[in-house]
NUGUTOR-532313 format. One line per field, with one value per residue: residue in three letters; x, y, z of N, C-alpha, C, O in turn; chain; residue number from 1. Coordinates in steps of 0.1 Angstrom, whole numbers. Each point is the difference from the previous one (the first is absolute). Example, Ala and Ser with C-alpha at 12.3 -4.5 7.8 and 13.67 -1.06 7.14 Angstrom:
NUGUTOR-532313
res	(Ala;Ser)
n.px	(132;-14)
n.py	(-57;11)
n.pz	(78;-14)
ca.px	(-9;9)
ca.py	(12;11)
ca.pz	(0;0)
c.px	(9;-8)
c.py	(12;11)
c.pz	(0;8)
o.px	(10;5)
o.py	(0;11)
o.pz	(7;1)
chain	(A;A)
n	(1;2)
END
This chain:
NUGUTOR-532313
res	(Unk;Unk;Unk;Unk;Unk;Unk;Unk;Unk;Unk;Unk;Unk;Unk;Unk;Unk;Unk;Unk;Unk;Unk;Unk;Unk;Unk;Unk;Unk;Unk;Unk;Unk;Unk;Unk;Unk;Unk;Unk;Unk;Unk;Unk;Unk;Unk;Unk;Unk;Unk;Unk;Unk;Unk;Unk;Unk;Unk;Unk;Unk;Unk;Unk;Unk;Unk;Unk;Unk;Unk;Unk;Unk;Unk;Unk;Unk;Unk;Unk;Unk;Unk;Unk;Unk;Unk;Unk;Unk;Unk;Unk;Unk;Unk;Unk;Unk;Unk;Unk;Unk;Unk;Unk;Unk;Unk;Unk;Unk;Unk;Unk;Unk;Unk;Unk;Unk;Unk;Unk;Unk;Unk;Unk;Unk;Unk;Unk;Unk;Unk;Unk;Unk;Unk;Unk;Unk;Unk;Unk;Unk;Unk;Unk;Unk;Unk;Unk;Unk;Unk;Unk;Unk;Unk;Unk;Unk;Unk;Unk;Unk;Unk;Unk;Unk;Unk;Unk;Unk;Unk;Unk;Unk;Unk;Unk;Unk;Unk;Unk;Unk;Unk;Unk;Unk;Unk;Unk;Unk;Unk;Unk;Unk;Unk;Unk;Unk;Unk;Unk;Unk;Unk;Unk;Unk;Unk;Unk;Unk;Unk;Unk;Unk;Unk;Unk;Unk;Unk;Unk;Unk;Unk;Unk;Unk;Unk;Unk;Unk;Unk;Unk;Unk;Unk;Unk;Unk;Unk;Unk;Unk;Unk;Unk;Unk;Unk;Unk;Unk;Unk;Unk;Unk;Unk;Unk;Unk;Unk;Unk;Unk;Unk;Unk;Unk;Unk;Unk;Unk;Unk;Unk;Unk;Unk;Unk;Unk;Unk;Unk;Unk;Unk;Unk;Unk;Unk;Unk;Unk;Unk;Unk;Unk;Unk;Unk;Unk;Unk;Unk;Unk;Unk;Unk;Unk;Unk;Unk;Unk;Unk;Unk;Unk;Unk;Unk;Unk;Unk;Unk;Unk;Unk;Unk;Unk;Unk;Unk;Unk;Unk;Unk;Unk;Unk;Unk;Unk;Unk;Unk;Unk;Unk;Unk;Unk;Unk;Unk;Unk;Unk;Unk;Unk;Unk;Unk;Unk;Unk;Unk;Unk;Unk;Unk;Unk;Unk;Unk;Unk;Unk;Unk;Unk;Unk;Unk;Unk;Unk;Unk;Unk;Unk;Unk;Unk;Unk;Unk)
n.px	(39;-16;5;-3;-20;6;8;18;13;-21;0;-22;-1;3;-15;19;-5;-9;17;-17;-8;15;-1;11;-2;-2;1;-4;17;5;-17;-16;-10;-20;-19;7;6;16;18;-3;13;19;17;13;16;18;14;13;19;15;9;9;-12;-12;-14;6;0;20;15;-6;17;2;9;-8;-20;9;-5;-1;15;-6;8;11;-1;-2;11;-1;15;5;-15;8;23;9;1;15;21;3;5;21;17;2;9;22;8;-1;17;18;-4;13;17;-19;17;-2;2;9;2;21;22;2;13;-16;-5;16;-2;-11;8;15;-8;-7;17;6;-14;4;-12;21;17;-21;16;-16;10;-7;2;6;5;15;10;7;-3;16;2;-1;11;7;-19;6;8;9;-5;20;3;-14;2;15;0;-14;12;11;-11;-5;-20;17;-14;6;-5;-5;9;10;9;14;11;11;10;-16;6;18;-11;1;-16;13;11;18;2;-7;9;12;21;6;-11;12;-11;14;2;-21;-14;3;-9;-22;-5;3;-22;17;2;22;-16;19;-13;9;-6;8;2;23;-4;-2;-21;16;-8;10;17;-12;-15;10;11;-10;-9;-14;8;-22;-4;9;-16;-13;-14;11;4;-16;-4;15;-3;-16;7;12;-11;-7;15;3;19;-18;21;-2;2;7;2;3;17;-6;-7;-2;-22;17;11;12;-21;-2;18;0;-13;11;15;-8;-6;17;10;-10;5;20;0;-6;14;15;-7;5;21;6;3;-5;-22;7;12;19;2;0;22;3)
n.py	(46;15;-12;2;2;-17;20;-5;-10;-8;0;1;22;0;-17;1;-5;18;12;10;15;3;8;3;4;16;-1;-5;9;-22;-7;0;4;-9;-3;13;-21;-5;11;21;-6;-11;13;11;-12;-3;17;2;-13;10;12;-21;11;-11;17;-20;22;10;-1;21;14;-21;13;19;1;13;20;15;-13;9;-2;-16;19;4;-9;-20;7;-21;-14;14;2;14;21;7;3;20;16;2;7;23;13;1;14;21;7;4;21;4;13;9;-5;10;14;4;8;4;2;14;14;12;15;14;12;19;18;12;13;21;15;6;18;20;-18;-1;5;3;13;0;10;2;10;12;-14;9;18;13;17;0;21;-1;16;-8;7;-20;9;8;19;10;-10;16;13;12;2;15;20;-2;8;21;-9;11;2;12;5;10;-17;9;-19;13;-17;18;7;14;18;8;14;14;-9;11;-19;4;14;2;7;11;3;-19;13;-14;5;-3;21;8;6;21;17;4;12;20;-1;0;-22;-5;6;10;3;12;3;8;3;-4;-21;0;2;13;-2;-18;7;14;-14;14;-20;-17;16;-16;18;5;5;-18;-8;14;15;18;15;13;18;17;15;15;17;16;15;16;17;14;-12;11;2;19;8;14;6;13;3;-15;18;-14;3;9;10;-19;1;19;13;13;19;17;11;15;20;14;10;17;20;8;10;21;15;8;13;20;10;3;-17;18;3;-21;2;3;-23;-7;1;-21)
n.pz	(198;4;18;-22;8;-13;-5;12;-16;-4;23;5;0;22;3;11;22;10;10;-10;15;-16;20;-20;22;-16;22;-22;12;-5;-13;16;-20;5;-11;17;6;-16;8;-9;-17;4;8;-15;-9;12;-1;-18;1;13;-17;-1;-16;17;-1;-7;-1;-4;18;6;2;11;-15;9;-11;-16;9;17;-11;20;-21;10;11;-22;18;-10;15;7;-10;-16;1;15;-7;-16;8;9;-14;-8;13;2;-15;-1;15;-7;-11;13;7;-18;5;7;-13;20;-18;20;-21;3;5;-18;12;10;-15;5;18;-1;-10;12;16;-6;-2;21;4;-10;-5;-9;14;5;-10;16;-18;21;-20;18;18;-14;8;-17;14;-16;-8;22;-11;-20;-9;6;19;-19;12;1;20;7;-18;11;23;9;1;20;17;-6;4;-10;17;-18;21;-20;-11;18;7;-13;9;-8;19;8;-12;10;14;-16;12;-15;-5;14;-18;21;-20;16;-9;9;15;-14;-19;-17;7;4;-16;-8;12;-2;-18;11;6;15;-3;-1;15;-8;18;-17;21;-20;22;-2;7;23;-10;-8;-21;-8;-12;13;11;-15;0;-12;13;-7;-10;2;21;11;-14;12;-8;-6;16;8;-13;2;16;-3;-13;11;12;-14;-5;17;-4;8;-7;-12;21;-17;22;-18;15;17;-11;17;-6;11;-17;-2;8;-11;3;19;-1;-9;12;14;-8;-2;18;11;-9;6;20;1;-8;14;17;-10;-2;22;-14;12;6;4;20;-12;-1;22;1;-9)
ca.px	(-13;-6;-6;-14;-6;-3;-13;-8;-9;0;11;-2;3;13;10;8;-3;-12;-1;4;8;11;4;13;5;14;2;14;2;14;7;-7;9;-6;-7;0;-12;-7;1;-12;-11;-7;-8;-11;-9;-7;-9;-12;-8;-8;-11;-6;-11;6;-8;3;-12;1;0;-10;8;8;11;7;-5;9;11;11;10;9;13;10;7;14;6;14;3;14;4;-11;1;-5;-14;-5;1;-9;-13;0;-2;-13;-10;1;-5;-15;-3;2;-12;-10;-8;-1;9;0;9;-2;12;14;4;-2;11;-4;-5;11;-1;-13;0;10;-7;-11;5;5;-11;-10;6;-3;-7;-1;-1;-7;5;-8;11;4;15;4;7;7;15;7;6;-2;6;8;-7;-9;-12;-6;-14;1;4;-10;-5;10;1;-12;0;9;-4;-14;-7;-4;-10;1;-12;-1;14;1;12;11;13;2;7;-9;-4;8;-5;-15;-7;-11;-12;-8;-1;-12;4;-11;-6;-3;-9;-11;-12;1;12;-1;-1;13;9;-3;5;14;3;-1;-11;3;3;2;-2;6;-6;5;-11;1;-7;-12;2;2;-13;-7;10;11;10;11;13;3;-13;1;-13;-4;-1;-13;-11;-4;-8;7;9;-8;-4;11;2;-10;2;11;-5;-9;6;13;2;8;6;3;2;5;-4;11;2;-8;8;-12;0;-8;-11;-9;-1;-7;9;0;-12;1;9;-7;-11;6;4;-11;-7;8;-3;-14;1;7;-8;-12;2;9;-2;13;-1;-12;-12;-4;-8;-13;0;0)
ca.py	(-3;-8;-12;0;-8;7;7;-2;-12;-8;-9;-13;1;5;-9;-5;-13;-1;10;-3;11;6;14;3;14;2;15;3;11;2;4;10;10;13;1;-11;-2;-12;-8;2;-4;-11;4;8;-10;-8;9;2;-12;-1;9;-3;-9;-13;-6;4;1;-6;-14;-5;-9;5;-9;-2;-13;-11;1;8;1;11;-5;10;7;-2;12;0;12;4;3;-5;-14;-8;1;-8;-14;-2;0;-12;-11;1;-4;-15;-8;-1;-7;-14;-4;0;12;10;10;14;9;15;8;0;4;-11;-10;-12;-9;-9;-12;-7;-6;-11;-11;-6;-6;-13;-8;-3;-2;9;11;13;11;12;12;13;9;12;-1;-13;-7;-11;2;-11;5;14;5;-10;-12;-7;-1;13;0;2;-13;-9;-10;-5;-15;-6;1;-10;-13;-2;6;13;9;12;8;13;6;13;7;-10;4;-6;-12;-11;-6;-12;-11;1;-6;10;-7;-3;12;8;13;8;9;-8;-11;0;-6;-14;-3;-10;-13;-3;-3;-13;-10;-2;-6;-14;-3;5;14;8;14;9;14;12;9;12;-3;8;14;7;6;-9;-6;10;-3;-9;7;7;0;3;3;-8;-13;-8;4;-11;-10;-7;-9;-11;-9;-8;-9;-10;-9;-9;-10;-9;-8;-6;-4;10;-8;9;13;10;14;7;15;10;9;7;15;2;9;-5;-14;-7;-10;-11;-8;-7;-12;-9;-5;-8;-13;-8;-3;-10;-12;-3;-6;-13;-11;0;-6;-12;-10;-1;-13;-6;4;13;-1;6;15;6)
ca.pz	(-5;10;-5;0;-11;-12;-1;12;-1;12;1;-7;-14;-1;4;-11;-3;-8;-11;-13;-5;9;-3;6;-2;-1;1;-4;-9;1;-12;-8;-4;0;13;10;7;-3;12;7;-8;6;11;-5;-7;11;7;-9;-1;12;-1;-13;1;-5;-10;-13;-7;-14;0;10;9;11;-3;12;7;-5;9;-4;11;-1;5;6;-11;-3;4;-3;-7;1;-13;-10;-2;11;0;-10;4;11;-7;-7;9;6;-11;-3;11;-1;-12;3;7;-10;2;-11;6;-5;8;-1;3;-4;-13;-10;0;7;-10;-4;9;-1;-13;0;7;-8;-12;3;4;-11;-13;-11;6;-6;9;-6;7;-2;6;-9;-4;-5;11;-6;0;6;12;2;13;6;4;-9;8;1;-5;-14;-6;6;-9;-9;1;-6;-15;-5;6;-1;-11;5;-7;7;-3;6;0;-6;4;0;-6;-13;1;3;-12;-2;8;-2;-12;-3;-5;12;8;-3;5;4;-11;-11;4;-10;5;3;7;11;-6;-5;11;6;-10;1;13;2;9;13;-1;12;-3;8;-3;6;0;-9;-13;-1;-2;13;4;10;9;1;10;-4;1;-13;-9;-15;-6;-10;5;-1;9;9;-6;-11;7;5;-11;-4;11;0;-12;4;9;-7;-11;4;14;7;11;11;-4;10;-2;6;-3;6;7;5;3;12;-3;-10;2;-11;-5;9;-2;-13;2;8;-8;-11;6;3;-13;-6;7;-3;-13;1;5;-8;-13;-1;10;7;6;-5;7;-5;-12;2;0;-13)
c.px	(-7;-7;-15;-5;-2;-15;-9;-9;1;12;-2;3;15;11;7;-5;-12;-1;5;10;10;3;13;3;15;3;14;1;15;7;-8;8;-6;-8;1;-14;-7;1;-12;-13;-8;-9;-12;-10;-8;-10;-12;-8;-9;-13;-8;-11;4;-10;3;-13;0;-1;-10;7;6;12;8;-3;8;12;12;10;10;13;8;7;14;7;15;3;15;6;-11;1;-5;-15;-6;0;-10;-15;-1;-3;-13;-11;0;-5;-15;-5;0;-12;-12;-11;0;8;0;9;-4;13;-4;2;0;12;-5;-5;10;-1;-13;-1;9;-6;-11;5;6;-11;-10;7;-4;-8;0;-1;-6;3;-9;9;1;14;3;7;9;15;7;6;-3;6;7;-6;-10;-14;-6;-14;0;3;-11;-4;11;2;-12;0;9;-5;-14;-5;-6;-9;-1;-12;1;13;0;12;11;12;3;8;-9;-6;7;-6;-15;-4;-12;-12;-9;-1;-12;2;-12;-7;-6;-9;-12;-11;1;12;-1;0;14;10;-3;5;15;4;-1;-11;2;5;2;-1;8;-5;8;-11;1;-5;-13;3;1;-13;-8;10;12;11;9;13;3;-12;3;-14;-4;-2;-14;-10;-6;-8;6;10;-7;-4;12;3;-10;2;11;-5;-10;7;12;-1;9;5;4;2;7;-4;11;-1;-11;8;-10;3;-10;-13;-10;0;-6;9;1;-12;-1;8;-8;-11;6;4;-13;-8;7;-3;-15;-1;6;-10;-14;2;9;-3;13;0;-14;-12;-5;-10;-13;-1;0;-13)
c.py	(-10;-12;1;-10;9;5;-2;-12;-8;-10;-13;0;5;-9;-7;-14;-1;10;-5;10;4;13;3;15;0;15;4;12;4;6;11;13;14;2;-13;-2;-13;-10;1;-5;-12;4;9;-9;-8;8;3;-12;-2;9;-2;-10;-13;-9;6;0;-7;-15;-6;-10;7;-9;-2;-13;-12;-1;7;1;11;-4;11;7;-4;13;1;13;4;2;-5;-15;-9;1;-9;-15;-3;-1;-14;-12;0;-4;-15;-8;-1;-7;-15;-5;1;11;9;12;13;8;14;7;14;3;-13;-11;-12;-11;-10;-13;-8;-7;-12;-13;-6;-7;-13;-10;-4;0;10;13;12;10;11;12;11;11;12;-1;-14;-9;-11;2;-12;4;15;4;-11;-13;-5;-2;13;0;2;-13;-11;-11;-5;-15;-7;0;-11;-14;-3;6;13;8;13;9;13;8;14;8;-11;6;-7;-13;-12;-6;-14;-12;-2;-7;9;-7;-3;12;8;14;8;8;-8;-12;0;-9;-14;-4;-10;-14;-4;-4;-14;-11;-3;-7;-15;-3;5;14;5;15;9;14;10;10;12;-4;8;15;7;8;-9;-7;9;-5;-11;7;8;0;5;3;-11;-15;-7;6;-12;-11;-7;-10;-12;-9;-9;-10;-11;-9;-10;-11;-9;-9;-8;-5;10;-6;9;14;9;14;9;15;9;9;10;15;2;8;-6;-15;-8;-10;-12;-9;-6;-12;-10;-7;-9;-14;-9;-4;-12;-14;-4;-6;-14;-11;0;-8;-12;-9;-2;-13;-5;5;14;-1;6;15;5;4)
c.pz	(10;-7;2;-10;-12;0;13;0;13;0;-8;-15;-2;5;-11;-4;-9;-11;-13;-6;10;-6;7;-2;0;0;-3;-10;-1;-12;-8;-2;0;13;8;6;-3;11;9;-7;6;12;-4;-7;10;7;-8;-1;11;-1;-13;2;-7;-8;-14;-9;-14;1;10;10;11;1;13;7;-6;10;-6;12;-3;6;7;-12;-2;2;-3;-9;0;-13;-10;-2;11;1;-10;4;11;-6;-7;9;7;-9;-2;11;0;-12;2;9;-8;3;-13;6;-7;8;-3;4;4;-15;-9;1;8;-9;-5;7;-2;-13;-1;7;-9;-12;3;4;-11;-13;-10;4;-9;12;-7;9;-4;6;-10;-5;-4;10;-6;0;7;14;1;13;7;5;-11;7;3;-5;-15;-8;3;-9;-9;1;-6;-15;-6;4;-1;-13;5;-9;8;-5;7;0;-7;4;1;-5;-13;1;3;-13;-3;7;-1;-13;-3;-5;12;10;-5;6;3;-11;-11;4;-10;5;4;9;11;-5;-6;11;6;-9;1;14;0;10;15;0;14;-4;10;-4;8;-1;-8;-14;-1;-3;13;4;10;10;0;9;-4;-1;-13;-9;-14;-6;-11;3;-2;10;7;-7;-12;6;6;-12;-5;11;0;-12;3;9;-6;-10;4;15;7;13;12;-6;11;-5;7;-3;4;9;7;3;11;-3;-11;1;-12;-7;8;-2;-14;1;7;-8;-11;5;2;-13;-7;7;-4;-14;1;4;-7;-13;-1;12;8;8;-4;7;-4;-12;2;0;-13;-5)
o.px	(5;-5;-5;8;-3;-9;-12;-10;10;4;10;2;4;12;-6;1;-1;-8;10;7;-3;2;0;2;7;0;8;-8;3;11;4;8;7;6;-3;-8;-11;-9;-4;-11;-13;-12;-11;-12;-12;-10;-11;-13;-11;-9;-7;1;8;3;-1;-5;-9;-7;-1;-6;2;1;8;8;-1;7;5;-4;7;2;-2;3;7;-2;6;-6;4;10;-8;-10;-7;-7;-10;-10;-6;-8;-11;-9;-7;-9;-10;-6;-6;-10;-8;-3;-12;-12;9;-5;0;3;-5;4;-11;-9;-1;-2;6;0;-3;1;0;-4;-4;1;-1;-6;-1;2;-5;8;-12;-11;10;-8;5;-4;0;2;-2;3;-5;-2;0;8;-5;1;0;-3;0;6;-6;-9;-7;-3;-10;0;3;-3;-2;1;2;-5;-2;3;-4;7;-10;3;-3;-2;3;1;-5;1;-2;0;-4;-2;4;-5;-6;3;-7;6;-11;-11;-12;-1;-1;-3;-11;-12;-6;1;-10;0;-6;4;9;6;4;8;9;4;5;12;-8;-5;-10;9;-8;5;-1;1;-1;-6;-10;0;-4;11;-8;-1;-8;-4;11;12;-1;0;6;-1;8;-9;9;1;-9;3;4;4;-2;2;4;0;-3;3;3;-3;-1;3;0;-4;4;-9;12;-8;2;0;-1;-3;3;-8;-2;7;-3;11;-12;-10;-10;10;-1;-5;0;1;-5;-4;1;-2;-6;-3;0;-5;-7;-1;-2;-7;-5;-1;-8;-9;1;-2;8;11;-9;-11;-11;-5;-6;-10;-2;-1)
o.py	(-11;1;-1;-5;12;-7;2;0;0;-4;-6;-10;2;4;-3;-4;-9;-2;-7;-2;0;2;0;4;-7;7;4;0;12;6;4;3;10;2;-11;9;-3;-10;-9;1;1;-5;-2;3;-1;-4;0;1;-6;-3;9;-9;0;-11;12;-11;-8;-6;-12;-10;13;-9;-10;-6;-11;-10;-4;7;0;-1;12;-6;-4;10;10;1;11;7;-8;-7;-10;-9;-7;-7;-11;-8;-6;-8;-11;-8;-6;-10;-10;-6;-8;-12;-2;-2;-1;7;1;-3;4;-1;3;1;-11;-11;-11;-11;-10;-10;-12;-12;-11;-11;-12;-10;-9;-12;-11;8;5;2;4;-2;5;0;4;-1;-1;6;-10;-12;-11;-8;-4;-9;7;-6;-1;-8;7;-5;2;-9;-4;0;-12;-11;-8;-7;-10;-9;-4;-10;-12;7;0;2;0;2;1;11;1;12;-10;11;-12;-9;-12;-11;-9;-11;-7;1;-2;7;-4;-2;2;2;-2;2;6;-11;7;-6;-5;-12;-8;-9;-12;-9;-7;-10;-10;-2;-6;10;5;3;-2;4;-2;4;1;3;7;8;3;5;-3;4;5;-6;-3;5;-11;13;11;-8;9;-7;-6;-8;6;6;-12;-12;-12;-11;-11;-12;-12;-12;-12;-12;-11;-12;-12;-12;-9;4;-1;-4;-6;2;-4;3;-3;4;11;-5;10;4;-3;-1;7;-7;-12;-11;-12;-12;-11;-11;-12;-12;-10;-10;-12;-11;-8;-10;-12;-10;-10;-10;-10;-8;-6;4;-9;-7;8;1;4;11;6;5;13;5)
o.pz	(2;-11;11;-8;1;2;-1;7;7;-11;-5;-6;-11;0;-10;-12;-9;-10;-1;-9;12;-12;12;-11;7;-10;10;-9;2;1;-11;9;-2;11;-5;0;6;1;8;5;0;1;5;2;-2;4;5;-1;-1;8;-5;8;-10;-3;-2;-3;-3;-9;1;3;0;7;1;8;6;-1;-10;10;-10;12;-2;-10;10;-7;3;-11;-4;-1;4;-2;-3;4;3;-2;0;5;1;-2;2;3;-1;-2;4;0;-5;0;5;-1;-8;9;-12;12;-10;12;1;-8;5;-6;-1;3;-5;-5;0;-1;-6;-5;0;-4;-9;-1;0;-3;0;-4;-6;9;-11;12;-11;12;-12;-11;5;1;6;-6;11;9;-10;11;12;6;-7;-7;10;-8;-7;-12;-2;4;-9;-11;-7;-6;-12;-7;2;-7;7;-12;11;-12;12;5;-11;-1;6;-6;-1;-8;-3;1;-6;-4;7;-10;6;0;-2;12;-12;12;-6;0;-9;-6;3;10;10;0;2;6;2;-1;4;5;-5;2;-7;6;6;-7;10;-10;12;-11;12;-11;-3;-9;-12;4;10;11;7;9;-5;-1;6;0;1;-10;-2;3;-5;-8;-6;10;-3;1;-1;-5;-2;2;-2;-4;1;2;-4;-2;4;-1;-6;7;-1;8;10;-12;12;-12;11;-8;-6;9;-5;4;0;7;-3;-3;1;-4;-5;-1;-1;-5;-3;0;-4;-7;-4;0;-6;-7;-2;-2;-7;-6;2;-4;-11;11;-3;0;-4;-7;4;-4;-10;-1;-2;-12)
chain	(A;A;A;A;A;A;A;A;A;A;A;A;A;A;A;A;A;A;A;A;A;A;A;A;A;A;A;A;A;A;A;A;A;A;A;A;A;A;A;A;A;A;A;A;A;A;A;A;A;A;A;A;A;A;A;A;A;A;A;A;A;A;A;A;A;A;A;A;A;A;A;A;A;A;A;A;A;A;A;A;A;A;A;A;A;A;A;A;A;A;A;A;A;A;A;A;A;A;A;A;A;A;A;A;A;A;A;A;A;A;A;A;A;A;A;A;A;A;A;A;A;A;A;A;A;A;A;A;A;A;A;A;A;A;A;A;A;A;A;A;A;A;A;A;A;A;A;A;A;A;A;A;A;A;A;A;A;A;A;A;A;A;A;A;A;A;A;A;A;A;A;A;A;A;A;A;A;A;A;A;A;A;A;A;A;A;A;A;A;A;A;A;A;A;A;A;A;A;A;A;A;A;A;A;A;A;A;A;A;A;A;A;A;A;A;A;A;A;A;A;A;A;A;A;A;A;A;A;A;A;A;A;A;A;A;A;A;A;A;A;A;A;A;A;A;A;A;A;A;A;A;A;A;A;A;A;A;A;A;A;A;A;A;A;A;A;A;A;A;A;A;A;A;A;A;A;A;A;A;A;A;A;A;A;A;A;A;A;A;A;A;A)
n	(1;2;3;4;5;6;7;8;9;10;11;12;13;14;15;16;17;18;19;20;21;22;23;24;25;26;27;28;29;30;31;32;33;34;35;36;37;38;39;40;41;42;43;44;45;46;47;48;49;50;51;52;53;54;55;56;57;58;59;60;61;62;63;64;65;66;67;68;69;70;71;72;73;74;75;76;77;78;79;80;81;82;83;84;85;86;87;88;89;90;91;92;93;94;95;96;97;98;99;100;101;102;103;104;105;106;107;108;109;110;111;112;113;114;115;116;117;118;119;120;121;122;123;124;125;126;127;128;129;130;131;132;133;134;135;136;137;138;139;140;141;142;143;144;145;146;147;148;149;150;151;152;153;154;155;156;157;158;159;160;161;162;163;164;165;166;167;168;169;170;171;172;173;174;175;176;177;178;179;180;181;182;183;184;185;186;187;188;189;190;191;192;193;194;195;196;197;198;199;200;201;202;203;204;205;206;207;208;209;210;211;212;213;214;215;216;217;218;219;220;221;222;223;224;225;226;227;228;229;230;231;232;233;234;235;236;237;238;239;240;241;242;243;244;245;246;247;248;249;250;251;252;253;254;255;256;257;258;259;260;261;262;263;264;265;266;267;268;269;270;271;272;273;274;275;276;277;278;279;280;281;282;283;284;285;286;287;288;289;290;291;292)
END
């Protein structure tokens, strides 16, 4: 992965010393069990970002001017355990610099490391998982750091809220708090407000792109019918940024398709939209107050 500035932004907005945001790519695809290719996700996301308009119409902002530092990618791939540890250490190092830390995978197992770092940094953390799959298995194919286990640790150590779930193994029921699960087939009128009400003040968001319906996001490793659509997802995200202190997020499981770039652009737009909401609705630093 060649070192470039995120979205081709000018150097003055891309330096670590001045940037408020850090973006960590994690091109890892060591445990996926069906379609391979999530390791190519970060590069496809960054390529799409370079061809994206940087004025967000909805928030009337150019959030890249807050500074977005594209960190060197985490390339540890010798084992799932070592990858998770590398993600954890890298994430923790930027959190200690008081940056707003974001990650782009790679398969969902990268989130084990990122969530662990955020959970150690922020008190009473809620993890909000947007996903087609529960990812709650204690172990899968001999590893507790498999993508099928991505949220198991979080289910034990954080306040986990799951949204969009529509595929799981029966064994995962033992690790699931169904009172905090919003299944894809049962998103009733008030579900967003109810979900917000279950969150603590500090929130970390993890988005597996297969949470979206494959009609708008076909390029994932295991697409599931009946997923979330674009504007309802943005409505929920915006509500979280308005009501809670979103401390960071990751986006995973883009499995790019050479013949269809729409998924790459959805991922690029989603990332930028989330940053736009962050700096529109939350005072990340005091000097941001004029932006509200």
